[in-house]
MIDO-107532 format. One record per residue: residue number from 1; x, y, z of N, C-alpha, C in turn. Coordinates in steps of 0.05 Angstrom, whole numbers, always signed. Each point is the difference from the previous one (the first is absolute). Example, Ala and Ser with C-alpha at 12.3 -4.5 7.8 and 13.67 -1.06 7.14 Angstrom:
+-----+--------+--------+--------+--------+--------+--------+--------+--------+--------+
|   i |     nx |     ny |     nz |    cax |    cay |    caz |     cx |     cy |     cz |
+-----+--------+--------+--------+--------+--------+--------+--------+--------+--------+
|   1 |   +264 |   -114 |   +156 |    -18 |    +24 |     +0 |    +18 |    +24 |     +0 |
|   2 |     -7 |    +21 |    -14 |    +16 |    +24 |     +1 |    -15 |    +22 |    +14 |
+-----+--------+--------+--------+--------+--------+--------+--------+--------+--------+
END
This chain:
+-----+--------+--------+--------+--------+--------+--------+--------+--------+--------+
|   i |     nx |     ny |     nz |    cax |    cay |    caz |     cx |     cy |     cz |
+-----+--------+--------+--------+--------+--------+--------+--------+--------+--------+
|   1 |  +3121 |  +3497 |  -1455 |    -25 |     -1 |    +14 |     +5 |    +22 |    +29 |
|   2 |    +21 |    -11 |    +12 |    +13 |    +16 |    +23 |     +5 |    +28 |     -6 |
|   3 |     -6 |    +22 |    +11 |     +6 |    +27 |     -6 |     -4 |     +9 |    -27 |
|   4 |    -23 |    -13 |    -19 |     -4 |     +8 |    -25 |    -31 |     -1 |     -3 |
|   5 |    -14 |    -19 |     +6 |    -27 |     -8 |    +15 |     -5 |     +6 |    +27 |
|   6 |    +11 |    -10 |    +15 |     -3 |     +6 |    +29 |    +21 |     +7 |    +13 |
|   7 |     -6 |    +21 |    +16 |    +22 |    +10 |    +18 |     +3 |    -16 |    +24 |
|   8 |    +18 |    -18 |     -2 |     +4 |    -18 |    +21 |    +15 |     +3 |    +22 |
|   9 |     -3 |    -12 |    +22 |    +19 |     +8 |    +22 |    +20 |    -21 |     +5 |
|  10 |     +2 |    -20 |    -18 |    +24 |    -18 |     +2 |    +27 |    +12 |     +5 |
|  11 |    +18 |    -11 |    +20 |    +18 |     +5 |    +12 |    +20 |    -13 |    -20 |
|  12 |    +15 |    +12 |    -26 |    +13 |    -13 |    -14 |    +23 |     -8 |    +15 |
|  13 |    +11 |    +28 |     +7 |    +34 |    -11 |    +13 |     +0 |    -18 |    +20 |
|  14 |    -14 |     -3 |    +22 |     -9 |    -28 |    +19 |     -2 |    -28 |    -19 |
|  15 |    -19 |     +7 |    -20 |     +1 |    -23 |    -12 |    +20 |    -17 |    -14 |
|  16 |    +23 |    +23 |    -10 |    +16 |    -15 |    -12 |    +21 |     -4 |    +20 |
|  17 |     +2 |    +20 |    +18 |    +17 |    -11 |    +22 |     +0 |    -28 |    +13 |
|  18 |    -21 |     -6 |     +9 |    -10 |    -28 |     +9 |     -2 |    -27 |    -14 |
|  19 |     -8 |    +14 |    -30 |     +4 |    -25 |    -18 |    +32 |     -6 |     -5 |
|  20 |    +12 |    +21 |     -7 |    +32 |     -4 |     -5 |    +12 |    -12 |    +30 |
|  21 |     -7 |     +9 |    +24 |    +12 |    -14 |    +24 |    -12 |    -29 |     -1 |
|  22 |    -25 |     -5 |     -7 |     -4 |    -34 |     +1 |    +18 |    -14 |    -17 |
|  23 |     +4 |    +13 |    -22 |    +18 |    -12 |    -25 |    +24 |     -3 |     +5 |
|  24 |    +13 |    +21 |    +20 |    +28 |     -3 |    +10 |     +7 |    -24 |    +21 |
|  25 |    -25 |     +2 |    +16 |     +0 |    -14 |    +25 |     +1 |    -27 |    -13 |
|  26 |    -16 |    -11 |    -18 |     -4 |    -29 |    -18 |    +27 |     -6 |    -18 |
|  27 |    +18 |    +23 |     +6 |    +23 |     -6 |    -19 |     -6 |     -1 |    -36 |
|  28 |    -18 |    +12 |     -4 |    -14 |     +0 |    -39 |    +17 |    +27 |     -8 |
|  29 |     +5 |    +24 |    +16 |     +9 |    +21 |    -10 |    +29 |     +7 |    +19 |
|  30 |    +18 |    +13 |    -10 |    +24 |     +9 |    +19 |    -10 |    +23 |    +19 |
|  31 |    +12 |     +8 |    +29 |    -10 |    +19 |    +13 |    +11 |    +25 |     -6 |
|  32 |    +15 |     +7 |    -16 |    +13 |    +23 |    -16 |    -14 |    +14 |    -18 |
|  33 |    -19 |     -2 |     -7 |    -13 |    +11 |    -27 |    -14 |    +27 |     +8 |
|  34 |     +7 |    +21 |    -16 |    -11 |    +26 |     +2 |    -28 |     +6 |    -14 |
|  35 |    -22 |     -1 |    +24 |    -17 |     +1 |     -3 |    -19 |    +20 |    -21 |
|  36 |    +18 |    +25 |     +0 |     -9 |    +20 |     -8 |     -5 |     -5 |    -27 |
|  37 |    +14 |    -16 |    -14 |     -6 |     -2 |    -28 |    -16 |    -19 |     -8 |
|  38 |    -17 |    -17 |    +23 |    -20 |    -20 |     -3 |    -29 |    +11 |     +6 |
|  39 |    -21 |    -18 |     -7 |    -20 |     -2 |     +6 |     -8 |    -24 |    +16 |
|  40 |    -22 |     -6 |     +7 |    -10 |    -27 |    +16 |     +6 |    -21 |    -22 |
|  41 |    -10 |    +11 |    -27 |     -8 |    -20 |    -27 |    +31 |    -10 |     -3 |
|  42 |    +19 |    +27 |     -7 |    +20 |    -13 |     -9 |    +19 |    -19 |    +19 |
|  43 |     +0 |     +6 |    +21 |     +4 |    -21 |    +29 |     -5 |    -26 |     -8 |
|  44 |    -30 |     +0 |     +1 |     -9 |    -27 |     -3 |     +9 |    -11 |    -29 |
|  45 |     -1 |    +15 |    -23 |    +10 |    -16 |    -26 |    +30 |     -9 |     +5 |
|  46 |    +17 |    +13 |    +15 |    +28 |    -15 |     +0 |     -6 |    -15 |    +15 |
|  47 |    -15 |     -3 |    +25 |     +0 |    -26 |    +16 |    -14 |    -24 |    -14 |
|  48 |    -12 |     +5 |    -19 |    -14 |    -24 |    -12 |    +13 |    -13 |    -26 |
|  49 |    +23 |    +27 |    -13 |    +10 |     -9 |    -20 |    +31 |    -19 |    +16 |
|  50 |     +4 |     -4 |    +18 |    +17 |    -18 |    +18 |     -4 |    -29 |     -7 |
|  51 |    -30 |     -2 |     -4 |    -13 |    -29 |     -5 |     +8 |    -20 |    +23 |
|  52 |     +3 |    +13 |    +26 |     +8 |    -21 |    +25 |    -21 |     +4 |    +13 |
|  53 |    -22 |    +17 |     -5 |    -14 |     -1 |    +21 |    -27 |    -23 |     +0 |
|  54 |     -9 |     -6 |    +27 |    -18 |    -20 |     +2 |    -27 |     +8 |     +0 |
|  55 |    -20 |    -13 |     -9 |    -27 |    +12 |     -1 |    -11 |     +6 |    +22 |
|  56 |    +11 |     -9 |    +27 |    -10 |    +11 |    +25 |    +14 |    +31 |     +4 |
|  57 |    +27 |     +0 |     -7 |    +17 |    +27 |     -1 |    -18 |    +22 |    -13 |
|  58 |     -5 |     -6 |    -23 |    -16 |    +13 |    -17 |    -24 |    +15 |     +2 |
|  59 |    -18 |    -22 |    +13 |    -21 |     +9 |    +14 |     +3 |    +18 |    +30 |
|  60 |    +13 |     -4 |    +11 |     +8 |    +11 |    +23 |    +13 |    +35 |     -5 |
|  61 |    +19 |     -2 |    -24 |     +5 |    +18 |    -14 |    -24 |    +26 |     -5 |
|  62 |    -12 |    -13 |    -16 |    -27 |    +16 |    -14 |    -22 |    +12 |    +24 |
|  63 |     +0 |    -16 |    +18 |    -18 |     +8 |    +31 |    +11 |    +21 |     +5 |
|  64 |    +27 |     +7 |     +0 |     +6 |    +31 |     +8 |    -12 |    +23 |    -14 |
|  65 |     +6 |     -1 |    -27 |    -12 |    +18 |    -14 |    -33 |     +3 |     +4 |
|  66 |    -13 |    -22 |     -5 |    -27 |     -4 |     +8 |    -12 |    +15 |    +21 |
|  67 |    +14 |     -4 |    +26 |     -5 |    +11 |    +26 |     -1 |    +33 |    -11 |
|  68 |    +20 |     +9 |     -8 |     +1 |    +27 |     -3 |    -22 |     +8 |    -20 |
|  69 |     +0 |     -9 |    -20 |    -23 |     +4 |    -19 |    -26 |     +6 |    +12 |
|  70 |    -14 |    -18 |    +15 |    -24 |     -8 |    +13 |     -4 |    +24 |    +18 |
|  71 |    +25 |     +2 |    +19 |     -4 |    +23 |    +21 |     +2 |    +28 |    -14 |
|  72 |    +12 |     +1 |    -23 |     -1 |    +30 |    -11 |    -21 |     +6 |    -15 |
|  73 |    -11 |    -16 |     -6 |    -22 |     +4 |    -22 |    -31 |     +3 |    +18 |
|  74 |     +8 |     +0 |    +26 |    -31 |     +5 |    +18 |     -1 |    +27 |     +0 |
|  75 |    -20 |    +11 |     -3 |     -7 |    +27 |     +1 |    +20 |    +17 |    -16 |
|  76 |     +6 |    -10 |    -24 |    +10 |    +12 |    -26 |    -16 |    +19 |     -4 |
|  77 |     +3 |    +22 |    -20 |    -22 |    +20 |    -16 |    +14 |     -4 |    -29 |
|  78 |    -21 |     +6 |    -14 |     +6 |     +0 |    -29 |    +20 |    +24 |     -6 |
|  79 |    +13 |     +1 |    -17 |    +14 |    +24 |     -8 |    -21 |    +19 |    -16 |
|  80 |     +6 |    +27 |     +5 |    -16 |    +19 |    -10 |     -5 |     -4 |    -29 |
|  81 |    -28 |     -2 |    -12 |     -4 |     +7 |    -25 |     -2 |    -33 |    -15 |
|  82 |     +1 |    -19 |    +20 |     +5 |    -29 |    -12 |    -30 |     -7 |    -11 |
|  83 |    -20 |     +8 |    +17 |    -29 |    -12 |     -5 |    -12 |    +18 |    -25 |
|  84 |    +10 |    +23 |     -3 |    -13 |    +12 |    -26 |    +17 |     -8 |    -24 |
|  85 |    +26 |     -5 |     +2 |    +13 |    -15 |    -19 |    -11 |    -21 |    -12 |
|  86 |     -8 |    -25 |    +20 |     -7 |    -25 |     -7 |    -28 |     +2 |    -11 |
|  87 |    -21 |    +19 |    +10 |    -22 |     +4 |    -11 |     +3 |     +9 |    -31 |
|  88 |    +14 |    +21 |     -6 |     +3 |     +9 |    -23 |    +13 |    -20 |    -23 |
|  89 |    +16 |    -22 |    +17 |    +16 |    -23 |    -22 |    -20 |    -21 |     +2 |
|  90 |    -16 |     -5 |    +16 |    -11 |    -29 |     -2 |    -21 |     +4 |    -25 |
|  91 |     -1 |    -26 |    -11 |     -9 |     -4 |    -30 |    +10 |     +8 |    -19 |
|  92 |    +22 |    +18 |     +7 |     +8 |     +9 |    -31 |    +31 |    -13 |     -9 |
|  93 |    +15 |    -10 |    +30 |    +19 |    -11 |     -3 |     +9 |    -26 |    +14 |
|  94 |    +11 |    -17 |     -6 |     +2 |    -23 |    +22 |    +20 |     +5 |    +24 |
|  95 |     -6 |     -9 |    +23 |    +17 |    +16 |    +21 |    +13 |    -24 |    +24 |
|  96 |    +23 |     -8 |     -3 |     +7 |    -10 |    +22 |    +21 |     +4 |    +21 |
|  97 |     +6 |    -18 |    +17 |    +16 |     +9 |    +27 |    +22 |    -22 |     +0 |
|  98 |    +22 |    +11 |     -4 |    +26 |    -14 |     +3 |    +13 |     +0 |    +23 |
|  99 |     +2 |    -15 |    +27 |    +11 |    +10 |    +25 |    +18 |    -28 |     +4 |
| 100 |    +21 |    +10 |    +21 |    +17 |    -16 |    +14 |    -15 |    -13 |    +25 |
| 101 |    -21 |    +16 |     +6 |    -16 |    -14 |    +27 |     -9 |    -23 |     -6 |
| 102 |    -10 |    -15 |    +25 |    -16 |    -24 |     -5 |    -32 |     +7 |    -15 |
| 103 |     -3 |    -26 |    -11 |    -27 |     +7 |    -18 |    -21 |     +3 |    +27 |
| 104 |     -2 |     -6 |    +23 |    -14 |     -6 |    +19 |     -3 |    +33 |    +12 |
| 105 |    +28 |     +8 |     +0 |     -1 |    +25 |    +15 |     -6 |    +31 |    -20 |
| 106 |     +7 |     -7 |    -31 |     -8 |    +11 |    -22 |    -35 |     +1 |     +0 |
| 107 |    -10 |    -21 |     -3 |    -24 |     -1 |     -7 |    -19 |     +8 |    +22 |
| 108 |     +2 |     -4 |    +28 |    -13 |    +14 |    +24 |     +6 |    +29 |     +1 |
| 109 |    +22 |     +8 |     -8 |     +2 |    +31 |     +5 |    -17 |    +13 |    -21 |
| 110 |     +4 |    -13 |    -30 |    -16 |    +12 |    -23 |    -30 |     +0 |     +9 |
| 111 |     -8 |    -26 |    +14 |    -28 |     +2 |     +2 |     -9 |    +17 |    +24 |
| 112 |    +19 |     +0 |    +20 |    -13 |    +19 |    +22 |     -6 |    +27 |     -2 |
| 113 |    +16 |     +5 |    -26 |     -1 |    +32 |     -9 |    -23 |     +2 |    -27 |
| 114 |    -11 |    -22 |     -1 |    -19 |     -2 |    -20 |     +9 |     +1 |    -30 |
| 115 |    +18 |     +1 |     -1 |    +19 |     -1 |    -31 |     +3 |    -25 |    -15 |
| 116 |     +1 |    -24 |    +14 |     +6 |    -21 |    -15 |    -10 |     -8 |    -20 |
| 117 |    -30 |     +8 |     -3 |    -16 |     -5 |    -27 |    +10 |    +16 |    -25 |
| 118 |    +13 |    +24 |     +0 |    +10 |    +13 |    -17 |    +21 |    -16 |    -18 |
| 119 |    +12 |    -16 |    +11 |    +24 |    -15 |    -15 |    -11 |    -27 |    -10 |
| 120 |    +10 |     +0 |    -24 |     -9 |    -23 |    -12 |    +21 |    -27 |     +3 |
| 121 |    +26 |     +9 |    +14 |    +11 |    -22 |     +9 |    +28 |     +9 |    +19 |
| 122 |     +7 |    -18 |    +19 |    +15 |     +5 |    +19 |    +23 |    -13 |     +4 |
| 123 |    +18 |     +7 |     -2 |    +26 |    -16 |     +4 |    +18 |     +2 |    +25 |
| 124 |     -1 |    -20 |    +16 |    +13 |     +7 |    +25 |    +24 |    -22 |     -2 |
| 125 |    +19 |     -6 |    +22 |    +17 |    -15 |     -1 |     -4 |    -32 |     +3 |
| 126 |    -20 |     -5 |     +0 |    -14 |    -27 |     -1 |     -1 |     -9 |    -25 |
| 127 |     -7 |    +21 |    -21 |     -5 |     -3 |    -28 |    +25 |     -1 |    -16 |
| 128 |    +16 |    +21 |     +7 |    +23 |     +3 |    -18 |    +25 |    -24 |     +9 |
| 129 |    +18 |     -5 |    -15 |    +22 |    -16 |     +6 |    +22 |    +17 |    +13 |
| 130 |     +1 |    +24 |     -6 |    +28 |    +13 |    +10 |    -14 |    +22 |     +4 |
| 131 |     +9 |    +19 |    +27 |    -15 |    +21 |    +10 |    +16 |    +24 |    -22 |
| 132 |    -10 |    +26 |     +3 |    +10 |    +16 |     -9 |    +25 |    +14 |    +11 |
| 133 |    +23 |     +2 |     -9 |     +3 |    +16 |    -22 |     +1 |    -27 |    -28 |
| 134 |     -8 |    -22 |     +0 |     -4 |    -17 |    -20 |    -21 |    +14 |    -10 |
| 135 |     -3 |     -7 |    -28 |    -19 |     +2 |    -11 |    -25 |    -16 |     -9 |
| 136 |     +4 |    -22 |    +18 |    -23 |    -19 |     -2 |    -24 |     +8 |     +6 |
| 137 |     -9 |    +16 |    +17 |    -26 |    +12 |     +4 |    -14 |     +8 |    -22 |
| 138 |    +18 |    +16 |    -11 |     -8 |    +17 |    -24 |     -6 |    -17 |    -19 |
| 139 |    +16 |    -20 |     -7 |     -4 |    -18 |    -20 |    -20 |    -22 |     +6 |
| 140 |     -5 |     +2 |    +26 |    -27 |    -15 |     +7 |    -25 |    +14 |    -14 |
| 141 |     -2 |    +22 |     +5 |    -20 |    +20 |    -15 |     +1 |     -6 |    -28 |
| 142 |    +19 |     +5 |    -11 |     +1 |     -4 |    -31 |    -14 |    -28 |     -5 |
| 143 |    +14 |    -17 |    +12 |    -12 |    -30 |     -6 |    -31 |     -2 |     +1 |
| 144 |    -11 |    +11 |    +20 |    -28 |     -3 |     +6 |    -18 |    +18 |    -18 |
| 145 |     +8 |    +22 |     -7 |    -11 |    +19 |    -23 |    +13 |     -8 |    -27 |
| 146 |     +5 |    -25 |    -12 |    +18 |     -7 |    -17 |    -12 |    +11 |    -26 |
| 147 |    -18 |    +15 |     -4 |     -8 |    +18 |    -24 |    +10 |    +29 |     +0 |
| 148 |    +17 |     +8 |    +21 |    +10 |    +22 |     +1 |    +31 |     -2 |     +4 |
| 149 |    +17 |    +20 |    -13 |    +26 |     -1 |     +1 |    +12 |    +18 |    +19 |
| 150 |    +24 |     -3 |    +15 |     +9 |    +19 |    +13 |     -2 |    +32 |     -6 |
| 151 |     +9 |     +2 |    -27 |     -3 |    +34 |     -6 |    -26 |    +11 |     +3 |
| 152 |    -20 |    -14 |     +9 |    -32 |     +6 |     +4 |     -3 |     +6 |    +28 |
| 153 |    +19 |     -6 |    +20 |     -2 |     -1 |    +24 |    +15 |    +26 |    +18 |
| 154 |     -7 |    +10 |    +20 |    +15 |    +16 |    +18 |     -1 |     -4 |    +27 |
| 155 |    +27 |     -2 |     +4 |     +1 |     -8 |    +38 |     -1 |    +26 |     +8 |
| 156 |     -4 |     -1 |    +29 |     +6 |    +24 |    +23 |     +8 |     -9 |    +25 |
| 157 |    +15 |    +10 |    +11 |    +14 |     -2 |    +25 |    +23 |    +15 |    +10 |
| 158 |     +4 |     -1 |    +29 |    +14 |    +25 |    +15 |    +33 |    -16 |     +2 |
| 159 |     +2 |    -27 |     -6 |    +25 |     -8 |     +4 |    +19 |    -10 |    -23 |
| 160 |    +29 |     +5 |     +5 |    +14 |    -12 |    -24 |     -3 |    -24 |     -7 |
| 161 |     -7 |    -26 |    +21 |     -8 |    -24 |     -8 |    -27 |     +0 |    -20 |
| 162 |    -18 |    +19 |     +5 |    -26 |     +1 |    -19 |    +13 |     +4 |    -27 |
| 163 |    +16 |    +18 |     -3 |    +15 |    +13 |    -23 |    +13 |    -21 |    -21 |
| 164 |    +18 |    -18 |    +18 |    +16 |    -16 |    -10 |    -17 |    -21 |    -10 |
| 165 |    -13 |    -11 |    +13 |    -20 |    -21 |     -8 |    -21 |     +6 |    -25 |
| 166 |     -8 |    +22 |     +1 |    -14 |     +3 |    -19 |    +15 |    +12 |    -31 |
| 167 |    +23 |    +10 |     +9 |    +16 |     +4 |    -30 |     +6 |    -26 |    -14 |
| 168 |    +11 |    -22 |    +20 |     +6 |    -26 |     -3 |    -21 |    -15 |    -16 |
| 169 |    -20 |     +7 |     +2 |    -28 |     -8 |    -12 |     -7 |    +10 |    -25 |
| 170 |    +17 |    +26 |     -3 |     -9 |    +11 |    -28 |    -21 |    +19 |     +5 |
| 171 |     -7 |    +12 |    +21 |    -21 |    +13 |    +14 |    +13 |    +31 |     +5 |
| 172 |    -20 |    +18 |     -9 |    +12 |    +26 |     +5 |    -11 |     +2 |    +34 |
| 173 |    +19 |    +13 |    +11 |     +3 |     +8 |    +26 |     -4 |    +29 |     +9 |
| 174 |    -27 |     +3 |    +17 |     -2 |    +30 |     +9 |    +11 |     +2 |    +28 |
| 175 |    +15 |    +15 |    +10 |     +5 |     +4 |    +27 |    -17 |    +18 |    +17 |
| 176 |    -12 |    -11 |    +25 |    -16 |    +19 |    +10 |    +11 |     +4 |    +32 |
| 177 |     +3 |    +29 |     +2 |    +20 |     +7 |    +20 |    +22 |    -23 |     +3 |
| 178 |    +14 |     -4 |    -15 |    +18 |    -15 |     -2 |    +32 |    +11 |     +8 |
| 179 |    +16 |    -16 |    +12 |    +26 |     +9 |    +16 |    +16 |     +1 |    -27 |
| 180 |     +5 |    +18 |    -20 |    +18 |    +11 |    -23 |    +26 |    -11 |     +7 |
| 181 |     +8 |     +3 |    +21 |    +32 |    -12 |     +9 |     +2 |    -28 |     -2 |
| 182 |    -15 |    -16 |    +17 |     -3 |    -25 |     -4 |     -6 |    -13 |    -24 |
| 183 |    -12 |    +14 |    -15 |    -13 |    -12 |    -24 |    +29 |     +3 |    -23 |
| 184 |    +17 |    +24 |     +4 |    +13 |     +7 |    -17 |    +31 |    -23 |     +5 |
| 185 |     +0 |     -4 |    +25 |    +23 |    -20 |     +8 |     -8 |    -25 |     -5 |
| 186 |    -24 |     -9 |    -11 |     -4 |    -27 |     +2 |     -7 |     +0 |    -37 |
| 187 |     +7 |    +21 |    -16 |     -6 |     -1 |    -23 |    -32 |     +0 |    -15 |
| 188 |    -10 |    +14 |    +15 |    -36 |     +2 |     -8 |     +1 |    +25 |     -3 |
| 189 |    -16 |     +5 |    -27 |     -3 |    +29 |    -14 |    -26 |     -8 |     -6 |
| 190 |    -16 |    +17 |    +18 |    -37 |     +0 |    -11 |     -7 |    +13 |    -21 |
| 191 |    -19 |     -7 |    -12 |    -12 |     +5 |    -29 |    -18 |    +26 |    +16 |
| 192 |     -1 |    +10 |    +21 |    -11 |    +26 |    +13 |     +2 |     -3 |    +27 |
| 193 |     -8 |    +23 |    +11 |     +5 |     -1 |    +28 |    -28 |    +18 |    +16 |
| 194 |    -12 |    -11 |    +20 |    -29 |    +16 |     +7 |    +12 |     +8 |    +29 |
| 195 |    -19 |    +16 |     +6 |     -8 |    +10 |    +33 |    -27 |     -6 |     +5 |
| 196 |    -20 |     +1 |    -12 |    -28 |    -12 |     -2 |    -10 |    -18 |    -14 |
| 197 |     -7 |    -27 |    +11 |     -8 |    -24 |    -14 |    -17 |    +10 |    -25 |
| 198 |    -17 |    +24 |     +5 |    -17 |     +4 |    -18 |    +18 |    +10 |    -31 |
| 199 |    +17 |     +6 |     +4 |    +18 |     +9 |    -20 |     +2 |    -26 |    -22 |
| 200 |     -2 |    -26 |    +18 |     +8 |    -17 |    -29 |    -17 |     -1 |    -28 |
| 201 |    -24 |     +6 |     +8 |    -22 |     +9 |    -21 |    +21 |    +17 |    -28 |
| 202 |    +17 |    +12 |    +11 |    +11 |    +15 |    -27 |    +19 |    -19 |    -13 |
| 203 |     +5 |    -16 |     +5 |    +18 |    -21 |    -16 |    -13 |    -26 |    -13 |
| 204 |    -30 |     +3 |     +5 |    -13 |    -20 |    -13 |    -15 |     +9 |    -28 |
+-----+--------+--------+--------+--------+--------+--------+--------+--------+--------+
END
């Protein structure tokens, strides 16, 4: 969703640092991790995998990215060409959003830009068991639309975690203005690369 449908103003670097600092202070993660190789989602996944976090600590941890998400979505613009693409696809394809954002932040942002109604299903972190790069969000989509197979779907995103999650669910991934170097480092090989969101139609 971020920087694919919406040109968000989320400060991802500060979100990552603040989340990491909280987890270091709470002694769930070591203080010497190289954050360059991580996203907020991979840091959170590491912390949760320790199985040492209390319910209260988990809530406090999630409150940090949620704060940045809500703030960053205020005044966000649609990516150029998104509305035209959605108009062309509606009624011909099933459309779903898979985002690591909180459901509240995601649905509010989509509704505020009057595009929530275009989507048949929205999967935020309140729905999926594990956030991207886990494939769980995409598996939720496949389970919801159980008359379709992974081979019938295409996903589009800007981050390597989108590509990793999509590939591990068996869904072809299209990189939109993606960071090729980061994708290569993380073993993500997109099915296609686009610079304009409307180019997605070429892969349908």
